[in-house]
N, C-alpha and C positions, 0 to 999 in steps of 0.2 A: 504494500500500500504506500503510495507516495505521500509526501507532505501535503500536496494540494488536496488530495482526497481526504486526508485525515482532518484537515481544517474544516471540511464541510460538516463534520459531526460536532464541532465545538459548540456552536450556538444552541442546537437542540439539547445537547447534553447538559449545558449550563441551565437551560430552562427547566429540564426535568429535575435536576438537582435542587434548584431553587424551589420548585413546586413541592418536592418531598420535604425539604427543610421547613418550608412555610407551613405545610400541613402538620408536620410533627410538632413544630413550635406551638401552634394554636391548639392542637390536641392536648399537649402537655399543660399549657396554661389553663385550659378548661378543666382538666383533671385535678390540678393542684390548687388553683386559685378559685375555682367555682364553688358555689354554695353546696353544702351537703346536708340538707335537711330531709331525710327520708322518713315519711310517715305512711300510715296505711292508705291514705287517699292517693298519695303519689305513687306508691308501689302497686296499686290496683291496675288491672288491665284496662286500657282505654278502648271503648267500643262506641264512640260517638254519643255518649250519654246514656246508653242503654246497657242493661245487664248482659254479659256474654251468654250466648245460647249455643249449646253443643260443645263438642270437643275441638280444640284448636288443631288437633292432629288429623285433619281431613286429608284423605288421599286424593291426589290430582290424577287425572287421566294421563296416560302416556302421550296422548295426542298433544296435550299442552306442552310437554317438554320437547316433543318433536318440532312443533311450530317455533318454540323459543330458540332452539338450537339452529334451526334453518334460518331464522331471522338473523341471528348473530353471525352465522357463516356467510350469508350473502351480503350482510351489511359490512362486514370486515373486508370481504372480497372487493366490494365497491370502493372501500377506502383506499385500496391499493392503486386505484386509477390516478389519484392525485400525484403521488411521487413519480409515477410513470410519465404523466403529462409534464411535470416540472423538469425532467431530464430528457425529454423526447429528442430534442435537437442533438444532445451529446450522444444518445444511443444511435441516431441515424446519420452520423457524420464520421467519415473515416479520417478527416483532417481535423484542424483546430476549429473551435467555435469562438468567433470574435464578434462581440456585440450582437449576439443572437443570430449571426450569419455563419453558415458552414463554409469554411475555407478548405475545400477538398471535395471528395466524392460523397454524394448523398446516397445512403443505402436504405433499404426497406427493413433493416433489422429491428428497429424500435417498433414499427408497425406490426411486423410479423410476430414479434414477441408478444404483443398485446392481443393479437388475434388468437394465438394459441391459448393464452390465458382466458380470453372470453369464450373460446370454444369449450374449454374445460368447464366453465361455469354453465354454459348452455347444456352440455351433456349432464352435468349434475342436476340442473333444474328439470330436464326431461326425465331423468331417473326418478326424482322425487315426485314429480307430477304423475308419472306412470304408476308408482307405488301408492298413490293417493295419500301421501303424507300431508299434502296441501290440497285443498279442494275449493275451487271457485267456479266449477261448472260441470 
């Protein structure tokens, strides 16, 4: 890995570290400095003002978990489109990229790479649809 590529990870890494430090700081402040007045009213379950009815250990259908996992999978897969779009010019250029212009030969590598990725998603969606894990028709 060259120094040029290593510096690309600097700002996101710093942002992630600041986010973790910030959340740990405020979590610690809430735990150590926050009020600790536990009484029966505060420790009772909150059910929008009504008494709890039934057991909180209700079993969910497997269908619920399937839909949740599929949503996460396809949502995260869609999130991969942004980094690809951000470096598309560098992926599709054999020469240097100067001021968003390719100095050299333009290739279809970046486009083909994303089409393979999208084809994988389409195959996965067709499989899920065929197995009726999702149903809208």
